[in-house]
N, C-alpha and C positions, 0 to 999 in steps of 0.2 A: 496352275496351282489354285486350289479352291479358296473360298472366302475364309476358311478357318486359319489359313496361314497369312492372311493379309493383316498386318499389324493394326491392333485396335486404335493405337494413337494416331495412325495415319487415316484410318477410316473415319475417325471422329472429327478430324481437323478439316477445316475448309482449305481448298487448294490456294486460296488467296490470303491465308493467314500469315504467310511469310514471303518476303520478297525472294524470288528464286535465286538471285545472286548471293544471298546471305544465308541460305539454308545449309545445314550440315551436309546434305547430299551434294550440293553444288561445290561446297568447299572441299569435300573429299575428292570430287572429280578433279578439281584444279590441282590439289596437292599431289594426287597420285600421278597425274600427267606431268608433274614437274613445274607447274605454273605457280607464281607467287600467291601467297595467302593474303587475305585482307589484313590491313595493318592492325585492326582492332582485335585480331585473333590472339594477339599476345596477352590480352587481358584475361589471364587464367585465374581461377579461384585461389585465394591465399590459403596456405596450410593453416589448419586449426590450432596447431601447436608449434612451438619453436623448433628450429632445425636440430637434428642430432649432431653432436660434435664429434666427428671421427667415424671411421669405418665400422667399428664394432657397434657403436650406438646406432648408426644408420641401419645396419642389418637387423639389429634387435627391434627397432621401430617397425621395420617392414614385417618381421615375424609376428609382431603384435597385430598388425593390420590383417595379415593372413588368417590369424586365429579368429579375428572378428568376422572375417568373411565366411569362415567355416560355421560360425555360430548363427549368424543372422544375415548372411549375404544373399540368400536365395529367397525368392518370393515364397511365402508360406502356403499359398493356396495351391491345391492340386489342379485347379482349373487352368493353370497356365500350360498351354500346349508345348510339349518338348520341341516340336518342330519350330515353333516361334522363337524359342530360346536359341536353338542350334543355328537357325538361319540368321538370327540377329547378331550372333557373334562372328559370322563369316567375314564381314568387311575388315575386321581386326585380325582374325586368325590367318586369313589368306595372305596377309602382308607381314607375317611374323618376322621380326628382325629389321624391318625397314628403318627404324629409328636410328640405326647405327650407320646408315649409308654415308652421312657426311664425315663420320669418324674414321672411315677406311679409305679416304681419298689419298692419292699419292703425296700430296703436300705434307702430310704429317705421318706417313706410314713407316718412316725409317727409325722411329724411336720405340721405347718400351710401351708407351700408351697406344701408339698405332698398331703395334704387333698384337697387343692384347685384344684390342677392338676387332682386329682382323680375324683372330681366332674365334672370338665370340660370334661375329657375324657369319663366319663360315659354318659354324655349328648350327645356327638357325637355318642356314640354307641347305642343310643336309650333307655337308662336307663333300660336295661334288656329285652327290647322287640326287638327281631331280625327284626321284620317287620318295626320298626321305626328307625333302624340304618340308618344314613344318606346315607351310601353307598347303602343300600337296597332301600331307597326311590328314589335315583337317578336311580337305575336299573329299578324301576317301571316306572319312567318318560320315560326312553328309550323304554320300552315295550309299553307304551301308544302312543309313536310316531311311533310304528311299527319297531323299531330298535332292533337289538340283537347282542350281543358279546359273545364269549366263556366265560366260567367260569373264574373269576379273577385268581384263583389258578392254572389254566391249562397252559401248554406251548403254547397252541393254542391262548390264549389271547395275549401273547407277540409277537406272529408271525402274528397276524391278519393284513391283508392288508387294513383293514378299518381305521387303526391307523397310524399316521405319527410319525416320530422321534420326532418332536416338541411336540406331545401330551405326550410322555413319559418324555421328558425333563421338562415339567411343573410340574410333580409329584415328580421329584428328590429332590428338596429342602426339602419337607416334609418327605420323606423317609430318607434322610440324617440326619435330625434332630432326627429321631427315633433311630439312631445308636450312636449318639455322647455321650449319657449318661450324667453324671455330668459335663463333660468337655464342653458340648455344651448346657447346660441348658438355659443360657441367650438367645441364638439364638432360641432355641425351643419355649421359652415364647414369643419372638418377632414374630416368625412365627405364633403362635397361635393367638396373638393379631391381626395381620394383616388379618388372615383368617376370624376371627369373624367380624371385622369391614368392610372389603371389601366385604365379601359374595361372591356368584358366580359372575363371570364377567358379565358385562352388555351384552356382546355378547351372552353368554349362555342363559341368561334370555330372550333376544329377540328371539333367535332361538327357545326356548321352546314355547314362545307365538305364533310364526309363525307355529310351528308344532302342536299346541294345546295340549301340554303335560305338561303345567305348573301346576303340581299338588302339592302334599304335600311337596315334597322336596323344591320347590321354595316358597311355602307358609311359611314354617318354617324359611326360610332364608330371607324373605321379611323384609324391613324396618318397624319396629313397631310390628313385630310378637313376641309373647311371647317367643318362643324358641330362636329367635335371641337376644332378650333382655337379657334372662338368660345367653346365651353364652357370651355376652359382659361383663356382670357383673362378670362372673366367670373368664374371661380373666383379668379383672381389679383386681380381688381378687388374682389371681396368681402373678401378678406383684407387688401388694402391699406386699404380703408375701415375695417375692423376695427382695424388697427394705428394708423390715424390717430386713432381714438377715444381713444387713450392707454393705455399699459401693457398690451398684449395678453399673455395668458397662453398662450404657445406650447405649454406642456405639455398644456393642455386641448385645444388645436387638434389636436396630434399624437395625443392619446388618441382623439379622434373618428375620425381617419384610421386609427389602428391597430385600432380595433374592427371596422372594415370588413375590413381585411386579415386579422385573426385569424378572423373569421367565414368569409371565403373559403377560408382554409387548411383549416378544419374541414370545410367543405362539399366541397372537392376530395378530402379524405381519405375522405369518405363514398362517393365515386364509385368508389373502387378496389374491385375484386372482393372481396367479403367471404366468409368461410368459410360454406359452405352449411349451413343448419340440419340437424341430425340428423333421422332419420325420426320419432323420438319428439317432438322439438321442433316440427316442422312439423305433426304430427297434433294435438298439444296446442293449438297456435295456431288450427288449423281448428275444433276443438271449441269453444274459447272464443269464436271469432268467430260461430259459428252458434247457440250455446246459447240466447241470448235470443230468437231467432226460432223455435227448436224447442220452447221451453217452452210447455206446454199442449196439445201434439199427441201426447204419448207416455204418456198415463196408463195405457194398457192394455199397454204394453211393459214387461217386467220383466227386470232384470239382477241375478242373485244374490238373487232374491226381493224386490227393491226396485223400485217403479215408477220407470221412467226419468225421468218428469216431476219426481219428487222430487229426483233428482240434478241435473237441468238447471235447477232453480230459481236464478235469477240471484243471489238473496240469499246462497245457500250453495253456489254452484257449486264443484265440485272436479273439474276436467277430468282430472287424473291418475288419480283413483279410477275415474272412468267408463271410461277407456281400459283400465285394468287389468282391470276386470270384462268389458268388451267383448272383450278378447283371449281370455278363457276361455269365451266364449259360443258358441252354435251358429252364429252369423253369421260367425265367423272360423275359417279353417283356417291356422294359422301357417305362414308361408313360401310359401303357395300362394294368391295373390289370385284366380287364375282359378277356384278351387274354393270361394271364400268367398262365401256368399250375400249378404253386405253389398254386394259389388261386382257379383256376377253377377245378382242378382235385385232387391234393395231399391232400388237407384238407377237401375235400367233401366226402360224403358217397361213399364208394367203394375205396377211396384213401388210401395210406399208412399212412396218419397222421390224419385221420378222428377222431374227438373227442379230439384231443390233444390241440387245441386252442379254446378259447372262441370267441364269435362273436366280442367282443371288440378288441381282439388280431388280428383277421383276418382284422379288420378295420385298425389296425396299419400297417399290411403288404400292404394293398391296398394303403394307404397314402404314404408309402415309395416307392412303385413301381411308383406311379404317379410322385413323386418328382425326380425320377432318370433322367428325361429329363433335368431339370434345374440344378440338383446337382448329377451328376453321381458318384462323389466321396464324402466321408465325408468331412465336412469343415476342413480347415487347423487347427484351434484351437482344434477341436475335435480329429483330428489325433494326434496332439502333446500331448494332455492330455492323450489319450489312450496309446501312446508310453511311456510317462513318468511313467505312472502307472505300466506298465509292467516291466519297468527297475528297479523302486524303490521298488516295492512290493515284498512280499515273494511269494512263489509258491501258486497257487490257493488252493491246499489242505490245506495249513496252514491258509488261510483266511476264511475257512468255520467255524472256531471256534476261541477262543482266542489264540493269538500267544504267549502271555506271561501270567504268573500266577500272577495276581494282588493281590492274596491272600497269596502269599508266605511269610511265617514267620519262615522258618526253620523247621527241622524235629521235630515231636512230639514223645515222648516216647511211647513204646507199651502200650496198654490199661491196660493189667493186671499189668504191672509194675507201672503205675502212681498211681493206687489205693493202691497198697501195700506199696509204699514209702511215701505217704503223710498221716500224722496223721489226725484224724477226725477234730480237731479244725482248722488245716491248710487248709484242704479241704473246710470246712465251709467258712473260710475267703476268700479263693481264688474264690470260686463260687459266694459268696455274692458280691464281688467287681469286678466281671467280667464286661466287657464293654457292654455286650449284650448277645443275644442267642449264642449257641455254634458255629455257623459258623462265627460270628463276632469276637469272642475271641476264636481262635482255641485251645489254650492251655487249657482254661477252658472247652471248648467243649469236648476235649479228656478226661480230668479228669471226667467230668460228665458222658460221655458214659461208661467209664470203671467202674465207681461206680455203675451205674444202671444195667449194664449188669451182673456184679458180683452178685448183689443182686437178680436179676431175676433168675440167674442160681441156687442160693441157694434155691429158693422156687419152682423151676420147678417141682420137684418130688412131692411136696405137692399138686399140682393142676393137676388133671387128670379128664377125664369124669366120671370114676368110683367113685372117691372120691366126686366129685361135685354132682353126682346123689344120692349118699347115704345121702348127706346133703340137698337134695331138691333144688340144684342149677343147675341141668342139666336135660333136655335140656333147652335152653334159652326160656323164655317168660317174658314179662313185668309183667304180673299178678303174675308169680312165684317169680320174684324178690321182688315184694312188699310183698308177703306173707312171704318170707324168712326174710326180714328185720323186719317185724312186729314181727315175732317169736323171733328173736334175741333180739330185744328191750324189749320184754316182759320178757325174761330171765334176761336181765340186770337190769330191774326195780324190778322184784319180786323174783328172785332166788339168794340167797346169794352166792351160790357156783359156779355160772356160770364162767367158765374159761375165756371166752372172755372178761368179765368185769375186770378180775384180771390181765390179762397178758399184758396190753398195758400201756406204759408210754410215755408221751409227753405232750404238752400243753393242750391236750384234754382228758388226762387221767393220773392224777398224781399218783405216788406211794402212795397207801393209804390202810388202813385196809378195808376189805370187809364189816365190820359193825362198828358201832360206838364204839370206844375204851373206851368210858366212861361207857358203859353198861357192867355189870359183866356177865361172861359166865363160862362154865366149862373148857374152854381152858386155860391151865396154862400160855401160852405165852401172852395172852391178858392183864393180870395184869401188865406186864412190858410194859406200853404204851409208845408211842412216846412223847418225851419231846418237849418243846417249841423250844429249839435250833435246835433239829432235824427237826421239822416242817418247820422252816425258811430255814434250809439247803436243805430240800427236795424241797421246793418251788423255791429256787434259781436254782436248777438243771433244772427247766423248762424254765429258761430265754433264753437260746440259741434258742429254738424253738418259745417261746411265742413272743419274740421281732420281729420275722419275720413271725408271723402268716399269713397264706395265701400264703406263698412263693411258694408252689407247683403249684400254679395257675398263677404266674406272667408271664409265657410264653404265656398265652392266650392274652396278650396285644400286642404281636408282630404284625407288619403290615400284614394284610391279615388273621390273625388267629382269629380275633374277630368278624367276620361277620356272623357266622352260628348260628342256634338255640342252638346247644350244647354249643358253646362258650359264648353265651349270658347268659345262666344259670350259667356257671362257673364264669363269670365276676360278676354276682350278689353276689355269695359267696365271691369272692375275695374282692369286695368292702366292704362287711360287716366285713370281717376279719380285714380290714384296717381302720375300724371305720366309714364307710359310709360318709366320708368327714368331720368328726368331730374328731379332734385329741384326745379329752378326751375319746372318745369311741374306739380308736384304741386298739386292744386287748393287744398288747405289752405294751402300756402305762398303761393299767389297772394293769398289773402285776408289772410294774416298780413302780407304786405308792404304791402297797401293800408291796413290798420289801423295798422301801424307808422309809416307816413308821417303819420298823424293823431295820433301820440303814444300809441297803444294797443299795448302790447307784451304778447303772450300767453305764458304759461309752457307747458311741454310738456303735451300734452293728457291724459297719464295722471298728472299731478301733482295732488295735492289742492288746491294753490293755484289750479289752473284752475277747478275746480268751485266754489271758495269766493270767486271774484271778485264783489265787490258790484255791478259793473255788468252782470252777467249775470242775466237773469230765470230763475227755476227752470224756467219753461215752455219756455225755449230748448233744454232737454235732452229735450223730449218726442219729437221726431222722431228724433234720433240714438239715443236709448235704444231705440226700436222697431227701428231698423236693427241695433243690436248684439244685440238679443234674437233677431231673425230669423237672424242669423249663427250663433247657438249651435245652431240646428237646421235647417240648410239642406236636408239630405236629406229629412227627413220633411215639411218645409214647402215643398218645391220649387214646387208650383202657386201657393201664396200668394206666395212670393218672386218668381215670374215676374210676377205681377200688380203687386206693390209696385214692382218694378223698372221696369215700363212706366210707372206713374204718376210715378215720380221723373224718368224721362228725358223725359217729355212736359211736365212741370209748367209750365215758364215759357217755352217756345219761342214766339217771336213778340213780341207787345206786352208780355208780362210782363217778360222780360229787357230788352227795349228801353227800357221806361219806368223800370225800376230803374237801368239804366246812365245814362239821361238825367238822372235825379235826382242821381246821383253826379257826373256831369260838370258840372252846374250849380254844384255846390259845390267843383269842382276836386278831387274824390276819384277815385282810380284806379278805373275801372269795369270793368276787364278780366275780373274774376271772372264777371260776367254776360255780357259779350261772348263769353267763351270758351264758356260753356255754350250760348249761342244758336247757336253753330256746331257744336260736336261732338255735341250732342244731336239733330241733324237727322234727319228721317225718310227721307232719300234714301239716305244711306250711313253715317250716324252711329249714335249709341247707340239712338235710337228704332227705327231700322231693324233693328238687331241684336236689340233687345228683342222686336220683332214676330216675327222669324225664330226666336228661341229658343222663344217660345210655340208657334209652328207646329210646330217639331221635337218639342217635348214632346207636343203633342196628336196628332201622327202616331203616336208610340209608344203613346199611350193607345188610339188607334183600331185599331192593328194586330190585336189579338185579336178585334175585332168586337163589343165589349161597349158597347152604346149607353149603358147606365147609368153605366159608368165614364167615358165622355166627358162626360156631363152633370155628374157629380160634380166632375170636374176643371175644367170650365168655371166652375162656381159657386165653387170654391176660388180660381181665378185672379182672379175679379172681386172676391172678398172681400179678397184681398190688395191689389188696386188701391184699393178703398174705404178700406182702413186708412190709406193715405197722407193723404187729406183729413181723416180723423178725428184722426190724430196731429198735424196742422197746427193744429187749432182752438185748443188751449190757448195757443199763442204769439200767434195772431192776436188773441184776446180780451184777453190781457195787454197787448199793444201798444195795443189800443183803450182800455183803462183808463188807460194812461199818457198817450196823446195826446188822448183824447177831450175833456177839459175845455178844451183850447186850440183844437183844430181843429173841434170840433163833431161831435156824433153823426151828424148827417145826412151830413156829408162822409165820415166814416169808414164808415158803412153803404154809401154809394154807391161809394167808391173802394178800400176795404180789406176790409171784413167780408164782403160778398157774402152767400151763404147761410149763412155761419158766424155771423152776427149774431143768430141766433135764441136 
């Protein structure tokens, strides 16, 4: 990218003018990666006017702000490069919708507010189509303008010189809203309302028009566009549901909206042409930027009798003194760059620094040399600023990275210890109530990592190339995976004795007899059938998992995690599990209604009363605790998560769900929970099909570099995640066996319930 696209505000500023750990660029990196923000980030500008009282007043106030943006929101000068504007908006636009991430977690997804937020979030994410994700559409607009940035998830994106600090600052309010969870829900809703009403800033739309790249992203956000209309309707629906919850705090909602508006005003101000840096300022910035790369190569070069390497030492760098000495050296002829050896010989072909400086940087040298006639010394204010910075700052080596740990929360217990010491119900409650992904809530993150790592160690020996090859799962191929899944499902549907259908317990595979207990057989144990009370009790054991159905995928809603084709497929499954925006269809609510009809009323899943219910076995929390643990680290555990997801979606299709439903029907208990999963989990066009496609998409990306070893590692990781499902099922299966065994008989249980888990 040429110098025209380097933000003026960054070119003018000294690299030492801001501590790296406090810069918007660094904070953006932390928030996007799911790390905690500095505590003082909560100090947002106060709204200039009092909060609107009610939904209508709220939207009227936002409309007024939008009109103001249209009138005077864009820099008036035509000198502002459209590329600068379009690139500057990228850190915000590429993460469109991220502020709703905390609002769509399973803990609150079963009510009207959670359903509305889920629909709003899903619309921002392209409704399951990765090409229509608003971030992807903006990326396409940049490409149409001939502009490119590194991948959003790469460190190179946050280091890009095409982006100014103000560009990252604009995105921080949305990322911050994604972290606040329940505590910041009013602000997140206000932010979302403002984002939908205001749309992209007028400056960005005008820049796109000038660059002739105003394509689908801008069309979908245009006034009167169908997508924009739906987005505003959903924002209103979110606020109506929030108000219906009782005593809404409109001042907090307005504060969330205002934080976005204030950030936009600051960003727009940064776009206006800034005062160009003086020749001395530009040269100082150049020396500071190059010094750490130059250190070690100039031991034989001397300035005023001192080795230049000593002056370039990053620990004690004094760029001002270096330039003062350089100006008096033989390499410089003040006022005459074309006669100065630094420019005519040192940086030219054959010189000792050829290729070190760009043409634009050589121009900076020339301008500085010309200015030495009128300004042989740095301006007094610049000298004072540089001196104060050296006196007050920490050593240069400390300023290369964060000087303090803003994430410090005290020591975490060893990973093996935290899992052993926390009972499953407590682990479930702690992870469910976590403030966010593992890096945000470090204690929850440590618990989750320990739990997942221990589970994966348990299945490690079960998954090897030899064992997978014997089962038709090695080596990897998309066609081979489809054939294997089809074969397993045929066994689950047609073979009564298939162990895979018998050995899983969870909301997707209830403990059930492998054939209808009302039908007589020669097996002596079947005659002692499950009673109505036992059927209700068995159904109750599914509640800890069913009420958070989909929890294993909630990590895919984290900022930056939901933009890939794989994530889009997983988000489609997640949305279905949560009822696709309809509370009555939420899978947990389906089970709650069935149990309520039998006199079993469940408290909210995040209440301590839920995990303390005496009718719930501790082992009933084994599977959902694993789901929640996976959700804390979805990015780093993506291969295992894909395998776990496939196992969940396949688990009870066919006779498993059918027999569970038949048992409930026999006792006149609503069986729809199982009927529902038997249909939506299908391998033709349902969740199992999407799970297969997600794995294939992921493996395609692994195969792209041509690294066969990477493909093998990914294959093993996927199948270890798959194996973790059966392993997490076993504690509940065995606990049920202990409860029912004395009456039904161990032979019956082994044949119809335990399968290969009875060892």
